[in-house]
N, C-alpha and C positions, 0 to 999 in steps of 0.2 A: 393371742386373742384375749386371754383373761386380763393381760395388762391394759389392752385397749379399752375393754369394758370398765375396768377399775378406773382408768383415767377419765373416761367419759362420765362416770358416776361422780367422781370428785369434782369435775368441771360443772356438772349440773348442780351439785351442792353449793359450790361457790356462787354460781349465778342466782340461785334461789335466796341465798343469804345476803347478796349484795343489795345495798340501798337503791331505791328507785331514783332515777335521775331527777335532779331538782328542776322544778318548773319555774320559768321566769314569772315574776309577779305581773299581774294584769292591772292596768289603770282602772280606777274605780270611778263610778259616775258621781255627779254632784247630787246632793239630796234636795236642794232647792229646785222649784219648778219655774220660778220667775225671778227677775231682778238680776243684779250683777253677780250674785253668788250661784246662779243657775248654770253658768258655763265657765270654762277655763279658757281665757284668751290672753294673748300677749298684750292687747290693748288695755286690759283691765289688770295692770301690774305696775310696779314701780321700776321695772327694768328699762334701762336706756342704753342702747347699743351694746347689749350683751352683758351689762353689769348693773349693779346697784351700788351707788356711792352714797354713804351715809354720814350723818353727824348725830350727836347725842347730847341732850340736855335733860337727863333722867337720873334718878337715884338708883335705878335698877341696872347698873353696869354689868354685873356678873351675868344677869339674865340675857341682856341683848348680846353680850359677847358669846355666850353659849349658843344662842340662836344663829349668830353669824357663822360660828364654827360648824354647827350641825348641818346647815344648808350648804356648806362649802365642802361636802363630802367628795371623795374621789369619784370622778366621772360627772360631777355637776357641771352643767354648761354655763351657768351664770356666775360671774365673778362678783363677790361681795367684799367691798373694800371701803376704808374710810375716805371721806371726801378730802380733797387737797385744793391748793390754790389754783391748780390748773384743770380741775374737773368740775362738772356740774353736780351739785348736790341733788340726789334723787329722793332721799328718805331721811327724815329726822325722827329719832326716838325722843319722846317727851312724856311728861306726867300731867295728870289732872286728878282732881278728887271730887267724886260725886257719889255719896252714899245711896242715893236713889237709883243710880244706874247699876244694873246687875252685871254689866260687862266688866271683866278684869282688864281687857285690852281691846283696842279698836284700831284697825288699819283704815285709813281714809285716803282716797285718791284725789289729787288736785291737778286735773288736766290743764295743760297750757304750757307755753314756752317757759322754760326755766322754773316751773312750779315744783315745789317740794311736797312729796307725799308724807304722811305722818303715821307712825305707830305710837299710840298714846296708851300709857298704862294708868289705870284707875287706882290710885293709892288707897282709896277706901276699900277696895277689894284685894289688891295685891298684898297689902300689909297684913292681911288675915291668913295668907297662904304660907305654906312651908316653901323652902327653896326649890324643891323639885317641881312643885306646882307652878311657881313663878317662871321657872325655865320652860315649862310646857306652854304657858301662855305666850311667852316671847317667841318660841319656835313656831307656834301656831300663827301668830300675827305676821311673822316674816314669811310664812307660807302663803298668806294672802298677798303680801307685797310681791311675791313671785308669780302671782296669777292663779293660785290654786283655790278651789272652792271647798265648802264643807263636805265631809264624807260621813257615812252612816256607821254608827257603832252598834246598831241593832237592826233586826228585821232581815229580809232576804238579801239585802245589799250590804250587810255588815262586813266591815273590814277593820283591820288594825291600822290606825292612821293618826298622825299628829294633827290632822285637820278635822277631828271631831269637834262639834260646836260647843260642847260643854267643857268647862274647866274642871275636869275630874282627873282620874288616874289614866289619862291617855299618855302615849309615848312622848318623851321630850326631845326626840330626834326623829328625822324622817324615816318612815318604815319603807319596806320594799314597794308597797303600794304607792306611797308618796313619791318615791323615786321614779316609779313607772309613769305617774301622772306628770312629773317634772320632765321626763324624757319625751313624753307625747307632746307636751307643749313647747319645749325648747330644743328638741332634737337630741 
């Protein structure tokens, strides 16, 4: 009997010291209340038939390559691949320079048959950032091309997300919350 009590006591100790089971990340709401950034929809993305085919005419090659790899994580449903002679170009990375524009990067949708959406990097801002911040901007803008909206970094809906609207020290890869939003949108 004493062996049974000792065994149960040891088991109870192990159970008390065991870490709690991990909870799956929950998709986070959009922070905008109106406009295209207020919802996450497949229609408001650069995705065409389960993929984004891209081209690039930008000086920020390391940054867009980082973003492409970051959003091609294991389990991601959308294929991100270079355009080819036999595919339709969905997205082009390019540059502009406007010191009056506070945005470091901008994704813009161009609806229509065979239209190409754009991720444009503002050289006037990007050139002032370190490499890590430039990678964050590129990953953030590709998140928009995947149909994701801005997430909150403060207040009651605060989450860790590459989709924070400020070019600050946010993550440069999709977080568990970003992946949950991606799964909710794309399956």
